N, C-alpha and C positions, 0 to 999 in steps of 0.2 A: 144173882151171879150170871144168869144167861144174858141179861142186859149189858153187863160189864164186858162179857166176851164179844158181844156184837159191836160195842163201841170200839173195843181194842182192834177188832178185825177191820172195821171201817177206817180207823186211823192208819193202820198198816197198809191198806189198799190205796189210800190217798197218797201216802208217802211214796209207795212204789210207782204211782202214776206220775209223780213230779220229780222223782230222783233221776237226773240225767247224767250223773257222774260215772255210772257203770256202763261199760261197753259190752255188748253181746259178743261172746267169744267167736260166734259164727259170722260176724259182720266183716269179713275180710275185704269185700268189695267196697264197703262204705269207709272202712279205715283207709284203704288205698285212695279213695276219692278225697278224703280230708288231707291226706299227706300230699297228694298231687296238687290240690288247690294251694297248699302252703308253698310248695316249690314253685308253682306257676307265678304266684304273686311276688315272691321274692325275686325271681328271675326278671319279671317285668320292671320291678323297681330298680334293678341293676342294669337295665337296658342302656347301652351306650348311645343309642340313637333316639333317646327320649326319656321315657319314664312319665309317671303321673305326678302332676304338680302338687306340692304340699298344700297349697291353698285350697285346692279342690278336695283333697282327702280330708282336710280338717273340717270342711263344711258338710261332708257327706254324713248321711244318717245310717246307711247300710252299705256293705260291700258284698258283691256276689262274685264268685270265681267259678268258672267252668273249665277244668283242664281237659285237653284233648277233645274239644268240640269238633264234631264230624260235620263236614260240609259237602254238599253236592256240587256239581260243576257250576262255575260262576254264572253262566248264561241261563242255567236252569234255576239256580237259587236253592234255598232250603238249607236248614241246619238242624241238628239235634244233638243233645248232649245232656250230661248229668253233672251237677256241681253242688256247691254249698253257698249259703248266704249267712251273714252275721250282721246284727244291728247294734247300735249303741244302746247301752243301758245306763250310762252316765257319761260325763265328759271325758273320762279316761278308761272306761271299761266297755268291752264288747261281749255280746251274748255268746252262748254255746252255738255251734253251727247247726243250721237246719238244712236238710237236703232239698234240692230243687231239680226240676227238669226244664229244659228249654227246647222249643220246637218251632219250626217255621222261620220265615224271614230270609234274609240273604246278607251275608257278611259284606260282600261287595268291594273288597279291597284286593285280595290275591286271586289270580286266575287258577282254574283247575280245581279238582277234587283234593281233599286232604284233611288234615286235622290242625287245629289251632287252639291256643289258650285264650280264654275270654275273661275279662274283668269288667264289671259294671258297678257304678256308684249311684245309689239312690240319694238324691240331693236335698230332699226336704221331707217334712212330716206327712204331707199329702201323699207323696210317692211311697213313703214307708207304710202308711195305712193301706194303700192299694196293694202293696206287695204281700201283706198279710192276709189278703183275701184269696179265694180259690183260683182266680185267673188274673194274670198281670200282663195285659196285652199292649205292647209298645206301638204307639200310633193310633190306638183305639181309645182305651181309657187312661193311657199313660203317655206323656210326651217324652220323647227321647231325642238325643243329639249326639253327634260324633264327638268323642272326647278329644280335647286339645292335647298336643304333644309338647313336652318340655317341662322340666321340674320347676321353672319359675313362672310359667304362664298362668294367667288367671282366666276364669270363665266369665268373660266380660261381654261377649257378643250377645245380641238379643236372644238368639236361638238357645244358646247355652244357659243364659240366665233364666229362661222360661222352662227349660228342660227339667223333668223330674228324674231322668236317668241319663248319665253319660257313660260311654262304653269304649273299650280298647281291646286290641287283640295282639297276639304275638305268634308268628309262624315262621319257621325256618330262620329264626334269629331276627326277623323283621318286626319291629314294634310300630303299631299304627292305631289311630282312632278309627272306629268302625260304627256303622249304623245298625241298630237292631230293629229297624222299622219292619213291622209285620211279624215279629217274633212274639211268642207267648211263653211266659215263665209261670210255672205253677209248683206247688208243694209236691215233693216226692215222698208221699206218706209211708209207703212200704219200706223205703230205704231208711226213713227216720225210725220206724218201728224196729227195723233190723239192727240199726246202729245202737239204739238205746235199750233194746231187749223187750220193749213193750210199746204200746201206742202212746204217742205224745202229741200234744197240740202244737202245730206249727207256730201259731201266734205266741203261745206260752214260752216256747223255746226262745224266740226272738225278743220277747219282752224281758228275758233274763230270769225266768222262773226255773230254777234248777242249776246245779253246779255243772260247768263244762266237763266233759270226760277227759281223761288223760291224753287221749290221742289228739284232742283239740288244742292242747296247751302250746305246742310250737306255732300253730296258726295264730292264736291270740297274742303270743309274744311277738311274732313277726308284725302283726298289725299295730301293736302298741309301739314297736320300735319306729315304724315309719309314720305313724299317726299318734304321737304321744298325748295329744289333747284335741278337743273339739273347739272350732271357732264358734263363737256365739252367734255369728251371722248365719250359721248353717242350721237354723232351727225352723 
């Protein structure tokens, strides 16, 4: 009987560690982060002065969104923010969101201090594997390029085709491609634990192990609306 109880307890513990469908009721900041990311991506895709090309989105492996990225003055450089990332788990399905933090680098497009929304696309499996490690440094172990503007444009320049990450920003209504050179992106483990109510593996979430929480459904619906399928060349 004792052995049976131990097995039952172990199974329950494993289920709790992989169940991502429940949201911690005290995770108000993380819920707002997911909601802010959803709104930021939707607004960028509706941008009258550009938008992200369908061809690029279809080839992407992961999409990262950082709403309200805070920037230091242009000539000083520097940026920091908290956002989310989701990766493909099939040609038509995205993973539950994992929390990320971004630090360093310089946006390099708008002058002055302020806040901006940032979107980046991880374009291949190599970049996706690096993202799932503890440190994702643009320009060091990851190649990045300024994302092209326009819904019909294709990533055909040498720099874009070699890049593992393409990135864009939107501030004060202005949509533009940006460089993340020098920036470091890493898992925000405390925020993940707060959102899901227990410690979760960053890689496991992005690999699709676990049901997305209810708060993430609008985000995943928005992504599926703009990126209904994956291009086979984006592997």
